[in-house]
C-alpha positions in Angstrom: -118.4 65.8 -36.4 -114.9 67.2 -36.7 -114.0 69.5 -33.8 -111.8 72.5 -34.3 -110.7 75.3 -32.0 -111.0 79.0 -32.9 -109.7 82.0 -31.1 -112.4 84.6 -31.2 -113.3 88.0 -29.8 -116.4 89.8 -28.5 -116.6 93.6 -28.1 -119.1 95.4 -25.9 -120.0 98.5 -27.8 -121.7 100.0 -24.8 -118.2 100.6 -23.4 -116.3 101.9 -26.4 -115.5 105.6 -25.9 -113.8 106.0 -29.3 -110.4 106.9 -27.7 -108.6 104.8 -30.4 -105.9 103.6 -28.0 -106.4 100.1 -29.5 -105.6 101.6 -33.0 -102.5 103.4 -31.8 -101.0 100.5 -30.0 -101.7 98.1 -32.9 -100.2 100.6 -35.3 -97.0 100.9 -33.2 -96.7 97.1 -32.9 -97.6 95.9 -36.4 -97.6 98.7 -39.0 -94.9 101.2 -38.1 -92.7 100.5 -41.1 -92.4 101.8 -44.7 -95.1 100.7 -47.1 -98.1 100.4 -44.7 -98.4 104.0 -43.5 -102.0 104.0 -44.7 -102.9 100.7 -43.1 -104.7 100.4 -39.8 -105.2 96.7 -38.8 -107.4 98.0 -36.0 -109.5 101.1 -36.5 -112.4 102.7 -34.7 -115.2 104.1 -36.8 -118.1 106.3 -35.8 -121.5 105.1 -36.8 -123.3 106.4 -38.8 -120.5 107.1 -41.1 -118.8 105.7 -44.2 -115.9 104.1 -42.4 -112.4 103.2 -43.6 -111.9 102.7 -46.5 -114.7 104.8 -47.7 -118.0 102.9 -47.9 -116.4 99.5 -47.3 -119.8 98.0 -46.6 -121.0 98.7 -50.2 -120.5 95.3 -51.7 -122.4 96.3 -54.8 -119.2 98.4 -55.4 -116.5 96.2 -54.0 -118.0 92.7 -54.5 -116.5 91.3 -51.3 -117.7 88.1 -49.5 -119.8 85.3 -50.7 -123.2 84.9 -52.5 -125.4 81.9 -53.1 -126.1 80.9 -56.6 -129.4 79.4 -58.0 -128.4 75.9 -57.0 -127.7 76.9 -53.4 -123.9 76.8 -53.7 -121.5 79.4 -52.3 -119.7 81.6 -54.9 -117.3 84.5 -54.4 -119.2 87.7 -55.1 -116.1 88.9 -57.1 -116.3 85.9 -59.5 -114.6 82.6 -60.0 -111.4 81.5 -61.5 -112.1 82.8 -65.0 -112.9 86.3 -63.9 -109.8 86.3 -61.7 -107.7 85.3 -64.6 -109.3 88.0 -66.8 -108.6 90.7 -64.2 -105.5 89.5 -62.6 -103.4 92.4 -63.8 -106.0 95.1 -63.5 -108.4 94.4 -60.6 -111.5 96.6 -61.1 -112.8 96.1 -57.6 -109.8 97.4 -55.7 -110.0 100.5 -53.4 -107.7 103.3 -54.3 -105.4 105.2 -51.9 -108.0 108.0 -51.9 -110.5 105.5 -50.5 -108.2 104.8 -47.6 -106.4 108.2 -47.3 -103.0 109.5 -48.3 -100.9 109.5 -45.1 -99.2 112.7 -44.2 -96.4 114.0 -42.1 -95.4 117.6 -41.5 -92.5 119.9 -42.4 -91.1 120.0 -38.9 -87.8 121.4 -40.2 -89.6 124.7 -40.8 -90.4 124.9 -37.1 -86.8 124.0 -36.1 -84.9 126.2 -38.5 -87.1 129.2 -39.0 -85.4 132.5 -38.0 -86.9 134.9 -35.5 -90.0 136.6 -37.0 -93.1 138.5 -36.0 -95.3 135.5 -36.9 -95.2 131.9 -35.9 -93.9 129.5 -38.6 -96.3 126.9 -39.8 -95.5 123.2 -40.4 -97.3 122.3 -43.6 -98.5 118.8 -44.3 -96.4 116.7 -46.6 -97.3 113.4 -48.2 -95.7 110.5 -46.4 -95.5 108.7 -49.8 -94.3 111.4 -52.3 -92.9 113.9 -49.8 -94.7 116.7 -51.6 -97.0 119.3 -50.0 -100.6 118.2 -49.8 -104.0 119.2 -48.6 -105.5 116.8 -46.1 -109.0 116.0 -47.2 -109.7 112.5 -45.7 -108.5 110.2 -43.0 -109.2 106.9 -41.3 -111.2 108.7 -38.6 -112.3 111.7 -40.6 -116.0 111.4 -39.5 -115.0 110.6 -35.9 -117.8 111.7 -33.4 -119.9 112.7 -36.4 -117.3 115.3 -37.4 -118.0 114.9 -41.1 -121.6 113.8 -40.8 -123.0 116.8 -42.8 -121.1 115.5 -45.8 -120.6 111.8 -45.3 -123.1 110.2 -42.8 -126.0 110.3 -45.2 -124.0 108.0 -47.6 -123.6 105.3 -44.9 -124.8 102.1 -46.6 -126.5 101.0 -43.4 -128.8 104.0 -43.6 -130.5 102.6 -46.7 -134.2 102.8 -46.0 -133.6 104.8 -42.8 -132.6 108.1 -44.2 -136.0 109.8 -43.7 -136.3 108.6 -40.1 -132.8 109.8 -39.2 -133.2 113.1 -40.9 -136.5 113.9 -39.2 -134.8 113.4 -35.8 -131.4 114.9 -36.5 -131.7 117.1 -33.4 -131.7 113.9 -31.4 -129.2 112.2 -33.7 -127.4 109.0 -32.5 -123.9 107.7 -32.8 -121.7 105.0 -31.4 -118.2 103.7 -32.0 -117.4 100.5 -33.9 -113.8 99.1 -33.5 -112.9 96.9 -36.4 -110.1 94.4 -37.1 -109.8 91.2 -39.3 -112.6 88.9 -38.5 -110.5 85.7 -38.9 -113.6 84.1 -40.4 -114.5 80.4 -40.5 -115.2 80.7 -44.2 -112.7 83.4 -45.3 -113.2 84.8 -48.7 -109.7 86.2 -48.8 -108.2 82.7 -48.5 -110.5 81.3 -51.3 -109.7 84.2 -53.6 -105.9 84.2 -53.3 -104.5 82.7 -56.6 -101.1 81.9 -55.1 -102.4 80.3 -51.9 -100.5 82.8 -49.7 -103.4 83.3 -47.3 -104.2 80.4 -45.0 -106.2 79.7 -41.9 -104.3 77.9 -39.1 -106.1 74.7 -38.2 -105.0 74.8 -34.6 -106.5 78.2 -33.6 -108.2 79.5 -36.7 -106.1 82.6 -37.1 -105.8 83.8 -40.8 -102.3 84.8 -41.8 -100.4 85.6 -45.0 -97.3 83.7 -46.2 -95.1 86.5 -47.4 -92.9 84.1 -49.4 -95.9 82.9 -51.4 -97.6 86.2 -51.9 -97.3 87.6 -55.4 -99.3 90.8 -54.9 -102.3 89.9 -57.0 -104.6 91.9 -54.6 -107.5 89.5 -55.1 -107.6 89.1 -51.3 -108.2 92.8 -50.9 -111.3 92.7 -53.1 -112.6 89.5 -51.7 -112.5 90.6 -48.1 -115.8 92.3 -47.4 -114.4 94.0 -44.3 -111.5 95.4 -46.3 -109.0 94.3 -43.7 -106.3 93.1 -46.1 -103.7 95.7 -47.2 -101.0 95.9 -49.8 -97.6 97.0 -48.7 -96.6 99.6 -51.3 -92.9 98.9 -50.8 -92.9 95.1 -50.9 -96.2 94.8 -53.0 -97.3 92.0 -50.7 -100.5 91.6 -48.7 -100.5 92.2 -45.0 -103.3 92.0 -42.4 -104.1 91.7 -38.7 -102.4 88.7 -37.3 -104.5 88.5 -34.1 -101.2 89.1 -32.4 -100.5 85.4 -32.8 -97.0 85.5 -31.1 -98.8 86.8 -28.0 -101.7 84.3 -28.4 -99.2 81.4 -28.6 -97.7 82.6 -25.3 -101.1 82.8 -23.6 -101.3 86.6 -23.7 -104.2 88.7 -25.0 -103.9 90.7 -28.2 -102.3 94.2 -28.0 -105.6 95.9 -28.8 -107.4 94.0 -26.0 -104.8 94.5 -23.3 -104.5 98.2 -23.9 -108.3 98.9 -24.3 -109.2 101.7 -22.0 -112.9 100.7 -21.8 -112.2 97.0 -21.1 -114.7 96.2 -23.8 -112.9 93.3 -25.4 -113.2 89.6 -24.6 -110.9 86.9 -25.9 -111.6 83.2 -25.7 -111.5 79.9 -27.5 -114.6 78.3 -29.0 -115.1 74.9 -30.5 -116.9 74.4 -33.8 -117.9 71.6 -36.1 -115.9 71.8 -39.3 -118.6 69.7 -41.1 -121.2 72.4 -40.5 -119.3 75.4 -41.8 -120.3 75.2 -45.5 -124.0 74.6 -44.7 -124.1 77.5 -42.2 -122.5 79.9 -44.7 -125.0 78.9 -47.4 -128.1 79.3 -45.1 -131.0 81.6 -46.1 -130.2 85.2 -45.1 -132.8 85.4 -42.4 -131.3 82.3 -40.7 -127.6 83.2 -40.9 -127.1 84.3 -37.3 -128.7 81.1 -35.9 -126.9 79.0 -38.5 -123.6 80.3 -37.4 -124.4 79.8 -33.7 -125.2 76.2 -34.6 -121.7 75.7 -35.9 -120.4 76.2 -32.4 -120.2 73.2 -30.0 -120.9 73.0 -26.3 -117.4 72.4 -24.7 -119.1 70.7 -21.7 -121.0 68.2 -23.8 -119.5 64.7 -23.1 -119.8 63.8 -26.8 -118.0 67.0 -27.8 -115.3 66.4 -25.2 -114.7 62.9 -26.5 -114.5 63.9 -30.1 -112.3 66.9 -29.3 -109.8 64.6 -27.6 -109.9 62.3 -30.7 -109.3 65.3 -33.0 -106.3 66.4 -31.0 -107.6 69.3 -28.9 -105.4 69.4 -25.8 -107.0 69.1 -22.4 -106.0 72.6 -21.3 -107.5 74.0 -24.5 -110.7 72.2 -23.8 -110.8 73.7 -20.3 -110.1 77.1 -21.8 -113.1 76.6 -24.1 -115.3 75.7 -21.2 -114.2 79.0 -19.4 -114.4 81.1 -22.6 -116.1 84.5 -22.2 -116.7 84.5 -26.0 -118.8 81.3 -25.7 -120.6 82.7 -22.7 -121.6 85.9 -24.4 -122.3 84.6 -27.9 -123.8 81.2 -27.1 -124.8 80.9 -23.5 -126.3 84.4 -23.0 -126.7 85.1 -26.7 -126.0 88.8 -26.5 -123.2 89.0 -29.0 -123.8 89.2 -32.7 -121.6 88.9 -35.8 -120.8 91.9 -38.0 -122.6 91.7 -41.3 -123.5 88.0 -41.4 -124.9 88.4 -44.8 -121.3 88.4 -46.2 -121.4 84.7 -45.4 -117.8 84.5 -44.2 -118.8 83.4 -40.7 -116.9 86.2 -38.9 -115.3 85.4 -35.5 -115.2 88.9 -34.0 -118.7 89.5 -32.5 -120.3 92.6 -31.0 -122.7 93.4 -28.2 -124.9 96.1 -29.7 -125.0 99.4 -27.8 -127.9 100.1 -25.6 -129.0 103.8 -25.6 -129.9 105.4 -22.2 -133.0 103.2 -21.8 -134.1 104.6 -18.4 -134.2 108.1 -19.8 -136.1 106.9 -22.8 -138.6 105.1 -20.5 -139.3 108.3 -18.6 -139.6 110.4 -21.8 -142.3 108.0 -23.0 -144.2 108.4 -19.7 -143.3 105.0 -18.3 -141.9 103.9 -15.0 -138.1 103.3 -15.3 -138.3 100.8 -12.4 -140.9 98.7 -14.3 -139.5 95.9 -16.5 -142.4 96.1 -18.8 -142.0 99.8 -19.4 -138.3 99.4 -19.9 -138.7 96.6 -22.4 -141.2 98.7 -24.3 -138.8 101.6 -24.5 -136.2 99.4 -26.2 -138.1 99.8 -29.5 -138.1 103.6 -29.2 -134.4 104.2 -28.5 -132.3 106.8 -30.2 -130.3 104.3 -32.2 -132.9 102.8 -34.6 -133.3 99.0 -34.4 -133.2 98.9 -38.2 -129.7 100.4 -38.2 -128.3 97.9 -35.7 -130.0 95.1 -37.6 -128.4 96.1 -40.8 -125.0 95.8 -39.0 -125.4 92.7 -37.0 -128.3 90.5 -38.0 -128.8 90.9 -41.8 -131.8 93.1 -41.1 -133.6 91.0 -38.5 -134.8 93.6 -35.9 -136.3 91.0 -33.7 -132.9 89.5 -32.9 -131.5 92.9 -32.0 -134.5 93.8 -29.9 -134.1 90.5 -28.0 -130.4 91.3 -27.2 -131.3 94.9 -26.1 -134.1 93.7 -23.9 -131.8 91.3 -22.1 -129.2 94.0 -21.6 -132.0 96.3 -20.3 -133.1 93.4 -18.0 -129.6 93.2 -16.5 -129.8 97.0 -15.7 -133.3 96.7 -14.2 -132.5 93.6 -12.2 -129.2 94.9 -10.8 -130.7 98.3 -10.0 -133.5 96.6 -8.0 -131.1 94.2 -6.2 -128.5 96.9 -5.3 -131.1 99.4 -4.1 -132.9 96.8 -2.0 -136.1 97.1 -3.9 -136.2 93.4 -4.7 -136.1 91.8 -8.1 -138.0 93.4 -10.9 -141.4 92.2 -12.1 -140.4 89.3 -14.4 -136.7 88.8 -15.4 -137.8 85.8 -17.5 -139.5 88.3 -19.9 -136.0 88.8 -21.3 -135.4 85.1 -21.6 -133.2 84.8 -18.5 -133.5 84.0 -14.9 -132.3 86.3 -12.1 -129.0 84.3 -11.5 -128.3 84.4 -15.3 -128.7 88.1 -15.4 -126.4 88.5 -12.4 -123.8 86.3 -14.1 -124.1 88.4 -17.3 -123.7 91.5 -15.2 -120.5 90.2 -13.6 -119.1 89.4 -17.0 -120.0 92.7 -18.6 -119.4 95.1 -15.8 -116.9 93.8 -13.2 -115.0 90.9 -14.8 -111.3 90.6 -14.0 -108.7 90.3 -16.7 -108.5 86.6 -16.1 -112.2 86.3 -16.9 -112.1 88.6 -19.9 -109.1 87.0 -21.6 -109.0 83.2 -21.5 -106.1 82.4 -23.9 -104.5 78.9 -23.6 -100.8 79.0 -24.7 -99.6 76.9 -27.6 -97.8 73.7 -26.7 -94.1 73.7 -27.2 -94.2 70.2 -28.8 -96.3 71.8 -31.6 -93.8 74.5 -32.5 -92.6 72.7 -35.6 -96.2 72.1 -36.7 -97.1 75.8 -36.2 -94.1 76.8 -38.4 -95.1 74.3 -41.0 -98.6 75.8 -41.3 -97.0 78.8 -43.0 -96.1 76.6 -46.0 -99.7 75.9 -47.0 -103.3 75.8 -46.0 -104.1 72.9 -43.7 -107.8 73.3 -44.5 -107.5 72.1 -48.1 -109.2 68.9 -47.0 -112.0 70.8 -45.3 -115.4 71.4 -47.0 -114.9 75.1 -47.1 -116.5 76.7 -50.1 -114.3 77.4 -53.1 -114.7 79.7 -56.0 
């Protein structure tokens, strides 16, 4: 067992209102310079929808992430060293600017200098890249709130096999918001695909970064990332990506997107994992990927883990932070957070609590009693958001795992409603795999947690400053058993 620490995030999709405040603050902090006008390190997508860049989840087209060969070994879906060498100057799996969108500004001088006239002057859109007039036909949130659903939603890769079901009930259609950023994976395909070794994963906190001095602009990282969260600066021709706000993390502060989130849906914390289990978890059968990734994590209160963590150089205050981590509580203790597309086999470290539709209304519509736990749990399988759709996003198609999470979330609502109205506890909270006190603890974390409970970020140690800087010169995980192409 080799204990490592990883900064991770959980997002509660029940709370996301799609305001995109996180996107704007991230944009202003990290991508407000020439060359990355089209890049959004953090964006908010409406589901169903094709996302940004267009159809990023279609790995048959983009060939991102990992696959398992006939001998059970992990291979990059985009191919190994020979294919990289053959396509190094003309990458065929690279999204074009049209797949992202051509950023635009407006001819504001027309408004400022137009003479008096009977009609209002119009500021026409101009390309932020060429400066020429353009027609805006696509954008990073073009299908926001199902705005483009008539044209685009049906081509959402997650609707495969669900199209008829969704079309038949279009008058009661569903949607929810999905904030996305770099997953800072335990088994990052972008790091393995980079020919120059510019991308690296910091051993101390697991944040994936780009060494700008080493980057040669080969763009293999863009293709290899199945989440399409690596961008090429068109001015410098170098890769850029979400940094997980590492200067703030090192100071013990939350990321910008988390601190400015209006819905308070983001949780930040440290988790401990066993480096020796990473490769086996990434190569697990598809139906077992979620459980395999959970088994990579270690219990920070286990005496054996505590002893090994100390031997592996985990500071005592970081160990205490891991014990208080809301990410560990939501993903491992309460098991209500799920990884985004585990079938990509990168072991992502930004997890999501799936959205729970208005379950009490659904219970009543089905003729049930919305105060009865049994009736509420039955209604979970009949919610407006199909279980199959959520399963395609978070469990590699396993609807049972999603149903279990939604039932526990429904149990929290039923239990707290009974407790706060004085009606007593509901029939059987254990039916959702939790006791009454566990449901109340989950309620406090999801509904009324203070900032100190949502963001448990231990600061970096000053004595490690030189080591932190040295990590930029290479990948410290070269000695780790991460899969290679």
